N, C-alpha and C positions, 0 to 999 in steps of 0.2 A: 566534606565538599563533594558536589556532584561531578560527574565525568566532564560535562561541558565546562564547568568552572575551572577544573583542574587543567584541562587542555589549554584554556585561555591563559591561565596563570603561568603555565610552562612555556607559553609562546608557540605551541603546536598549531593552534588555530587562532583566527582573529575574532573579535567580538561580532563582526559582521557575519562571519562564517557560522558562528554559534547561533545567531538569530535565524539565518537562512536554514540551518539544519533543523531547528525547532519548528519552523514553518513546514518543512517537508515531513517531519514526523507527525505533525497534527493532521496533515492531509492524507498521507500514504501509510501511516501507522508504523509499527515496528519500534525497536529500541533506538536510542540515540546513536549508538555506535554503528548500527546497521545503516542508518541514514548518512552518517559520515562517509562510509565506504561507498555507498551508491552514488553520492554526490562527487566522489573523487577527491574529497578534501584530505582524507587519509587512506592509505591502502590497508589491506587486511593485516599484513604482518606488522606494520607500524602500529596499528591500533592494538594488536595482540601483545606486542612487547610493552606498550605503554600501560595497558591494563594489568599485565603481570607485574610490572615494576611498582605500580601504585598500590595494588591490592596485596602484594607480598606473597603471591602464589605462583608456582610454575605454570607455564602455558603449554597447551597442546598445539602442535604444528598441524597445518592442513594435511600433510602426508600421514601423520598418525591417525587423524580422524577418518580419512578416506581409505585406509588400508588396515582395518581391524580384523583380526582372525575370527572366523565363524564361531569357534568354541568360546571366545571371549564375549561375543555378542549374546550368546545363549546364557551367559551368567545372570543377566537381568531379565525378569519376565516383562513382556511387552506392556502389561498393565502399569507396572512401575515406571517404565520409560515414558509412556504417554502422560502419566501424572506429573512426573518431576522434570521432564525435558532434559535428560542427561544421556550420555553415551559412555559405556565402559570401553577402556582403551587397552588395558593389559592387566595381567594378574602376576604379581611377583611376591613369592613368599607370604601368601595370604593377604597381601596388600593390593587392593583393587584401585587402579588408576581410573579416575572418572572425569570426563570432560563436562564442564558446566559453564553456563553463562554467568552464574553468580556463585562463586566458590565459598562465599560467606553465608550461604543458606545452610546453616548447621542443622536445622530440623530435617531437611532433606538428607543430608549426609548421615545423620543418626538413623533415619528410617531405612535407608538403603543398606547400611551396615547391619541393621537388625535382620532385614530380609535375606541378605546374602551370607551373613556370618563372617564377612571379611572386614578388614580395616580399610576404610575408604580414604584415598588420597586425592583431593580435588585438584584439577587442572583447569585453568581459565581458558575460555575460547569465545570469540565473537559469536553473537547470535546467528549471523548470516551463514557461517560455516556449520554451526551446530544443526540448524534446520535441514541442511543438505544431508548430513550424516543420519539424522533421524529418518529422513525419507529413504535413503539408500538401504539402511539395515532393517528398519521396522515398518516401512511403507506408511509412515506418518506424513501425510501430505502437507506441503507448505501452503501458506496463504498466497493469494495472488501477487502481493507486493514483493515477495521474496523470490520471484522468478525472473531470470534474465529474458530480455526480449529476443524474439526470433531474429537470427542474423547477427546478434551481438550488440546489446546495449542500445543507447539512444544515439544512433548514428555512429556507434563505436567511438564515442567521445573519450578522449584521454586527457588527463590533467598533467601538466608539465611537472617534472620532479620538484620537490620542495627545495627552495634555495637555502644555501648555508646561512647561518646566523649573521645578521648585519647586512645582508644583501636585500635588494628590493624584491618584493614578492610579486609574481605575475598575477593578473586578475584571474580568479578561478571561476567566477560566475559572470555570465554575460547578461546584460539587461535585455529583456524582451521588448519588442516594439509595442508601443502603447496606442494602438489604433482605437478610435472611439467605440465604445460599446455601452449599451443602456445599462447592462447589469455588471459593469466593471467597478469594483470598489476603489476608493481613493486610497491607495497604499503607496508609500514612497519608494519601495524597492521591489524587485522581482527576482526570481531564481530559476535555475534550470537543474533538473535532477537526472543525471545520467545513470542508467542502470549498470550494475556490475556485470560484465560480460565474460568473465573468465572462470566462473565457478563450474566445476564438473558435476552439474546437477541435471536431473532429468525427471520425466514423468508428466502426466496430464494435470491440468489445473484442477484443484479440488473444488467441491461445492462451497459456496460462501457460508459463513457461520450463521447459525440460527440467531435471529435478532429478537431481542426482548420487546415487548409492547411498550409504547410510550404512553398509552392511555390506561394501563393497569396490568400488573403482572398476571400472566396466565391466559390473557384474552386471545382468542383466535382472530385471524386477520379480518374476517367479516364482522367481528364484534367490536373492533377498534373504532374510535371516533376519528374519522379522517376529514372532519370539517376543516376549513381553512384556519379558523381560530385555533383549533386543537393542534394542527400541524405546526403553526407558527410557535405555539407554546412548546411543542416538542423540539423544535429546532433550537430554542433557547436552552433547553435542558439536555440536549443530546450529549451522551457521554463519549461518543467516538464517531468516526467518519462513516461507519457502516450504518449507524442509526440515522445520520443525516441522509444518506442515500435511500434508505428504506422509507423515510418520510416523504421524500420527493416523489419516488415512484409510486408509493402507496396512495398518495393524494391524486397524482395525475392519471393513474390507471383507472380511477373512479370518475374522473372528469372526461376522459376520452376512451376510445375503444381499447387502446393498447398504449403502454408506456415502457420505456427502457432507458437505462443510464449506461453510458460508455465511459470508461476511465481512459484518459489520454495521458500516456507516459512516453515522452520523447517522440519517436517516430512510429508509434503503434497505438491503435485503439483496441481496447479489450472490453468484452462484455462484462458488466458489473451486476446489474439487476434488471430483469425484464418481467413484466406482469400484464395479464389480461384480466381486468376486473380484480378479483381477489386471488386469482390463480397465478402463481409464479411460473415462468417459462423455464423448464428444466434444461440444464446443459448450456444455458446462455453464456455463462461465465467461461466457457471453453473457446468462445469466439475470439479470434485475433485478426485484425485487419491492419496491414501496413499502410501508413500514411504516405509512403512514397508512390503508391499506386492510386489511380483515379478512383475516387469515391466521393459520396456526399459528405462523409465524415471528414475527409481531407479538406474539402471546400470550407466547411464550417470551422475547422481547426485553424486554417490559414487566414481566413477572412475575419474571424472572431465576431461573426454576426450570424443571424438565423438563416435557415433555408426553408422555403415553403413551396410545396407543389409535389409533382410526381418525381420519382427517382429516375435519373438517366440510366440507360442500360450499361452495365459494367460488371465484370466478375465479382468485384468487391461488394457492390450494391446487392447483387444476387445472393451472395453468401450472407450478408446482413439480413436480408428478407427471410431467407431460410431459417436462420437462427431465431428470428422473431415469430416464426410460425407460418410462413407461406407468403403468397403474393398479397401485398398490402393494397388498400384502396389508393386512388390517386391523390388523396388528401393527406399530406404528411408535413410535419413541422419538426425541425431540429434546431436546437438553440444551445449556445455554449455557456458553460459555467466558468467564469473567469476569476482567477485569483492572482494577485500581484502581476497583472499584465499578461498572463498566459492562460490558455485554455487547459483546464485540468479535467473537465468532464463535459460530455455532450448529452443533453436530454432529447429523447425521441418520443413523439406521440403521433398517433394517427386516428382518424375517425371519418367514417363515411356519412355521418348524419348531421354534421355541423360544419360551419365555416371556420377553419383554423386561423384565418387571418385576423378574425376578431379576438382570438385568444392569445395573440402574440404579447400584448402588454401584461396579461395575467401570468403567462409563463415566464417572461423576463423578470417580473417582480418576484416570483417565487424563487428563481435562481439567484437573484440578488440577495434574498433573505438567506438562502443556503450558503452563499459566499460569506455572509456575516457570521453564520453558524461556524464555518471553518475558522474564521478569524477568532471567534471565542475559544475554540479548541487550541489555536496557536497561543493565545494569551494564557490559557491554563498551563500549557507546556512551558511557557516562559517563567511563570510563577514557580513551577516545580523544578525547572531546569533538569528535566528527566534525561 
């Protein structure tokens, strides 16, 4: 039985919370348990104890993971840590205590035992804590989705304590307003994903992962087929959210002078992918813009509709322009990608040689197809109950 099924059968989460978590996992990535914590459905310790109980393995506490002695860290070579995503915790009488997200990965346990010469004792830990320890001790950067927002989570949202058995459960997820939007899919429910804001983690955002070609393995970006038909076929077959984003930006960067995609998580917009022609914009994914401050991104996220024209003068808009490569032309278009009634991403394009108002239907159609691609990923997650 998968984790989600076990939690429902034990009464720890509802079927609705299971479905919403699967939706979040499809859009923002990560393990199922990580999304449970980020959404505030379970806290880290509650999930840790549940995993330990069901898997039959002892668990590593957050204090253990974040306070490992330097001599213990040196017991495992960095190459092995990067490959197996584990953290050594202590050495007792030739027994190496090892923090793992999957303590039933016996192949990894055997390999580490062979490399170190110690008897490996696995301890289970949630992914969200493990990635923090990997970054702290081995400088293995986390993905964008595993980082708390500046200032602490999505408006520092907190979930009320889980009620005792037999009492009414408070609503954990608030429905988003459903303002009309051309590219809004018809989905019955919506969800909010607060970010965990109490992890003692740090460090700059790492570069996005290298994306595989949807048109053929090993092709360079300029060799890929970015025709609309090829992009639509790619969206149908996209294995993850990164591929969906790469297809959107790869196509629009060839139709316009410049294209970028911003990820909207709670009260913050973060640079995802930016491109001019076939050239990616380095460092774009380090950009963070608070949606509590005046910006065109805030306007699009709140109105759930497109913005066309020159950018108003504001510090946030200036930072966005700098991250995109300098002063843009007066012709700019920003359009929201809406899932389950909320804006999860914003597409930006500019071009000085064409009228962008004529391109609005094309852009909105592309974003509606991207929303469908995310829905496909959600359905795949539901089938796997990962």
